[in-house]
C-alpha positions as CSV (number, residue, x, y, z in Angstrom):
1,K,-12.3,6.5,16.8
2,S,-10.5,9.0,14.5
3,A,-9.8,5.8,12.2
4,E,-12.8,4.9,11.5
5,L,-14.2,8.5,10.6
6,G,-11.2,7.7,7.8
7,D,-8.0,9.7,9.1
8,L,-4.8,8.4,7.5
9,D,-2.8,8.6,10.3
10,A,-4.8,7.3,12.5
11,E,-5.3,4.2,10.5
12,L,-1.5,3.8,9.9
13,A,-0.9,3.6,13.4
14,L,-3.5,1.4,14.1
15,T,-1.9,-0.7,11.8
16,R,1.3,-0.4,13.3
17,M,-0.2,-1.2,16.5
18,Y,-1.9,-4.3,15.7
19,R,1.0,-5.8,13.1
20,E,3.6,-5.3,15.9
21,A,1.6,-5.8,18.9
22,Y,2.8,-2.6,20.8
23,P,2.3,-3.2,24.7
24,G,-1.5,-3.4,25.7
25,V,-2.5,-4.4,21.9
26,P,-2.6,-7.6,21.6
27,Q,-1.0,-8.5,17.6
28,D,-3.9,-8.9,15.1
29,K,-2.7,-9.8,11.3
30,A,-6.3,-9.2,10.3
31,K,-7.1,-6.0,12.1
32,A,-3.9,-4.6,11.0
33,L,-4.7,-5.6,7.2
34,H,-8.0,-4.1,7.4
35,W,-6.8,-0.4,8.7
36,L,-3.4,-0.5,5.9
37,R,-6.0,-1.2,3.1
38,M,-8.6,1.3,4.1
39,A,-5.6,3.9,4.3
40,A,-4.1,2.8,0.8
41,E,-7.8,2.5,-1.0
42,Q,-8.0,6.3,0.1
43,N,-4.9,7.2,-2.0
44,D,-2.4,7.2,0.7
45,P,1.2,6.4,-1.3
46,R,2.6,5.4,2.7
47,A,-0.2,3.1,2.8
48,A,0.1,1.2,-1.2
49,D,4.1,1.1,-0.5
50,L,3.4,-0.6,2.7
51,L,0.8,-2.9,1.6
52,G,2.6,-4.0,-1.9
53,L,5.8,-4.9,0.8
54,E,3.1,-7.0,2.9
55,Y,2.2,-8.7,-0.7
56,M,5.6,-9.4,-1.5
57,I,7.0,-10.9,2.0
58,G,3.8,-12.8,2.8
59,D,2.9,-11.1,6.0
60,L,-0.7,-10.4,7.4
61,G,-2.0,-13.6,6.4
62,L,-1.6,-12.6,3.0
63,K,0.0,-15.2,0.6
64,K,3.0,-14.1,-1.7
65,D,1.6,-12.5,-5.0
66,S,4.5,-10.8,-7.0
67,R,1.8,-9.1,-9.3
68,E,-0.3,-7.7,-6.2
69,A,2.6,-6.7,-4.6
70,L,3.8,-5.1,-8.2
71,Y,0.7,-3.2,-8.2
72,W,0.8,-1.2,-4.7
73,F,4.1,0.0,-5.4
74,E,3.4,1.8,-8.5
75,I,-0.2,2.7,-6.9
76,S,2.2,4.5,-4.4
77,R,4.2,5.6,-6.9
78,S,1.9,7.5,-9.2
79,E,0.4,8.3,-6.2
80,A,3.3,10.3,-4.4
81,K,3.9,11.7,-8.1
82,R,0.3,13.4,-8.5
83,L,0.4,14.7,-5.0
84,G,3.5,16.6,-5.4
85,Y,5.7,14.6,-3.4
86,R,9.4,15.1,-3.8
87,N,10.9,12.0,-1.3
88,T,8.7,8.7,-1.2
89,S,9.2,5.8,0.6
90,V,8.4,3.8,-2.2
91,N,10.1,0.4,-2.1
92,S,11.6,0.7,-5.9
93,R,14.3,-1.4,-4.9
94,Y,11.7,-4.7,-4.8
95,L,11.0,-3.9,-8.2
96,W,13.4,-5.8,-10.3
97,P,13.2,-8.8,-8.2
98,I,9.3,-8.7,-8.4
99,V,9.4,-7.6,-12.2
100,W,12.1,-10.4,-13.0
101,H,9.8,-13.2,-12.2
102,L,6.9,-12.0,-14.2
103,Y,5.6,-12.8,-17.9
104,P,5.2,-9.3,-19.9
105,W,1.6,-10.1,-20.2
106,E,0.9,-10.4,-16.0
107,I,3.1,-6.6,-15.7
108,W,1.0,-5.2,-18.8
109,E,-2.1,-6.5,-16.9
110,V,-0.9,-4.7,-13.5
111,A,-0.3,-1.4,-15.9
112,K,-3.8,-1.8,-17.0
113,R,-4.6,-1.8,-13.0
114,V,-2.6,1.0,-12.4
115,G,-4.7,3.0,-15.0
116,K,-7.5,1.9,-14.1
117,W,-7.1,2.9,-10.3
118,E,-5.5,6.5,-11.6
119,K,-8.9,7.2,-13.1
120,A,-11.2,6.1,-10.2
121,H,-8.8,7.6,-7.8
122,P,-8.6,11.4,-8.1
123,A,-5.2,12.9,-6.1
124,T,-7.6,13.8,-3.0
125,L,-5.0,13.8,-0.1
126,T,-4.2,16.6,1.6
127,T,-1.7,15.8,4.1
128,T,2.1,15.5,3.8
129,P,4.5,12.9,4.7
């Protein structure tokens, strides 16, 4: 119920529960993806980081997509920086392998999308990781 009201920790908990099939909770990748997106779209750098990883490996019913992975990793890094987090879980070690396979215009396209995100999503998250 908390997740439906926008509680980030509850959304991330439901993501884990549906993704990993906790005891008594059947695995449901569509529901896991739904709750993960809900958290990522609320400026949560942890959720954006995990969503980037899901796009990178092609899990939760997502098709592997390097551009989307890079986009969400960059959103995660941007949000973490804007929120003043000193330590983040951003999967920066994955950025070079992703960027290596993209054309310069694709990277530029992602950078423009991240810029639009930053303008449209003021840093409103108040929880600490």
